[in-house]
N, C-alpha and C positions, 0 to 999 in steps of 0.2 A: 688693460693686463690685468691678473692674478700674483696677486703677490707675493708669495713668501717670506712668510717671515722670519723675524731673527731671533736668536737666543734671548736680547735686548726683549725685544717684539714681546715674544713669548709670557715672558716674566710676566710683562705691560696688565698683558691681555688677559692672562689667570690670574691676576688680582680685580681685573676690571669684573672680569666673570664672574669669580666670586663672590665679588660687591651685589652683584646685584641677583645669584642668588639668596644672597641673606635680605635684601629687600623681598624677596614672596616670602625670606620664612617669616619676615616680620610680619607683615600684615595680613597674613594666614588667619591670626588669631581675631583681626578686629571684620572680615568677612561674616558678619553680621546680617538679618535685617533691621534697620531701621535704619545703618552710615548710613553716609551722602557717600559719593563718585567724588566729592571734592576733599572728606573728610578720608578718605582714602585716600588722597593724591595728596595729599597735608603734609600725612604720613608719609610715605615716599620720599618723600622734599629731602625734611628734615633727614629724617633718617638716615639716606645720599649721602646731603652734606656730612651729616654726622663722621660717615668713614671717608670721610678730606679727596672725596670725591665728589662731580656734575651729572645731573639727569641729561640724560641721551639727547632727549626728545624736545622737554620744555625750550619753545625757538626754533626750533626744527623746520623750516621751510612754513611756520610762521602758529605752530602748533601751544599750542594753551596750553597744556601740565605739563606735569614731569610724566607720570603717563596715561593708555589710554585705558577705558574704561566699560567693556563690549556688552552693553547685558545680553542676552538670547538670540532673538532674531539678530543680533550689531554679528556681524561677523569682526570687525576690525575699525583702528583708530576713536574709537568710541571718547566725546572730552568731555574730560568726567566735574559734574556740575552739581546742583543742587537736589541731582533724584539720590532717591533713596531708596535702599535694597529691598526685595519684597522677600518672603520667604518663598520655594519653588522657583526661584529666579537664578538661573548658572550667572556670572559673570565674567571675564577674561579680562587678564591682570596680565598687561604688554611695558615691558620696567629697564627699561636704558640705560650702562650706568657708563659715567665716564673717567678714571682714574687715569691721568698726565698725558690724555690722549690719545687714551685708547679705550675700547668701548666694548662693555657686555648689553648682548641684547636678548631676550628672554620672555616668553608668554609661558604664562598657567591657565584653564578656566577653572573655574571654582565654585562646588554648589554654598547658597546659599538654604540653608536652613535647612526642609526637606524639600524633594526637587521628585519631581518625576520618575514614572521608569525611563520614557524617551529620552530624558531627558541624562539619564546615571548612561543607560546601554551607548548617549555620542557621546557623554565623558570619557569612557570606560576604552572605543574605540577611538577617537580622538587621537589619544594622550601615546596606546599601542601600536599607534600608526605610524609617531616622529618616531616611534621605538624601531620601528621596521626600516623607518629607514634610515637612523641612522646604523644598522644593524651589518649592508653595506656595506658600509663606510673605509681604506684602509687606503694606501698612496697608489697611485697611478689605476685607477678607477672612475667612470664617468659620470657625470652631471646623473644622465639620461641613467643610467638603475641607481639613484635616489632615489626619485620621483617612479622610477618603473617601481617600486619598491612598498611606495604608503598608495598612491594608486589601487595596485591590487589588491590591495588589503583592506583598504573606504568601497570596491566595489563588491569584494566577495561579505564586508557588511551594511552594505546597499547605503551607501551615508555618500552625502555631493562633493569632489574636490574641485574648490572652491577654485575654480584657473586665472583669474587675471592679480589674482596677489600671492607672491612667491616666497621664499627665502634666501640666503644673499652672501657673500661676503661679507667680513670684521674685522675691520685694524685697526686704524688712525680714522679714520666714516663708521660711522654704526653701517652703511647700507653698502657693499662694495660690487666691484664683480668675481667672485658670475653669479646670475641668479638661480638660484634654484630650486622648478617644477613640481610641484608638489603630483609630475604629474610627465610621462613620456615614456620610450622607451631603451631597453641593457643596450649600453653599449654604445651612446650615442651623448651631443653634444662637448663639454671641455671636458679636460684627464681635469684630476684633483689629484695633490703632489705628496708628501710630508713638508712638512710646517705651511701646510696655508691654515687658515683662520675661517668655521660656516656659519651660518643663521641655517636652522631644522625647523621649518613651522610650517606645519599642514597645518591646513583652515579649512573644516569638516559640517557640511552642511546635515542634519537632517532628512530636509528634501532636495528642494531643487537646489546644482550650483550655479544656478545663474542670482546677481548679487544687482547694485544699486547703490546709490551712494546721495545721499539728503544733502539738502542745506545746506549745511553746514558746509561742505566741502571736504569734509575731513569720513565722518562717520559711517561706513559703510553696512548696508543691514542683506537678510536675500530676499529676494524676488518675492515667493510666499509669501517672509514673515515667520520660519518656525525658528526651529533655533539650532545656530552654531556654533564652534568653540573651535578652541588654535591651544593650540601643543609646544615653543620650540626649545630650543637648546640650545649656543653656539658651543663646536668643537671646534678642538682641534685636530688635525689628518693629519697621525704616526702613522710612522714603515709598519704597523702588520692591522690596525683599530682608529681607534679614535679617541679621544679625552673630552672628556663633559666638561666645559669650563664654570656653566653654570651651575651647574648643584641645589636642586635644593638639601 
């Protein structure tokens, strides 16, 4: 069942979303060659705790980190470790923050130093695919309208759409109904209504859309080792549009 949030719940989701977005802003200056993903994880943990919140992902189904740190061909769910970022890498950082029982969820992909033109192309157009998907959101659209918009933009720019991974509802659980695929047909799927809160998160690849999971049972990578990018916002559906809760 897709829940419509009360005014109180929306207020708490706004705060959780703001903490999530502010954590991205806090981390951004540290994303440089030489820093480890574990150091970024520790910075994120300390910041979220300082905001009277808790990390949504730490311990979620056993995930060991505060944030997901996915580098280059890693699509999502990369585990923070002692790996150092290098000039030319791209890194997706997925952050969740829980405030008084309600969650914010947002991912962004960052360049590390100077990156190639191909990676720059991937980042520009995956970010734009997110906003293409958001652009159709308002009361009484269908889930398929979002996915169709993202897929059409990705295909127009020759990027692979990962189909095994989708967006989702957000509330007192970080993952709720409905699923929000990054592909689909307009006019299909569940109806979205004013007061619902969802995370839209295109994951696009420079090459094949195919992915597989590593032996750590978390990290998902592209089948051809080509780079992948991931951009995500949590949004509130309003009568005439949407409100981004995880602004950076």
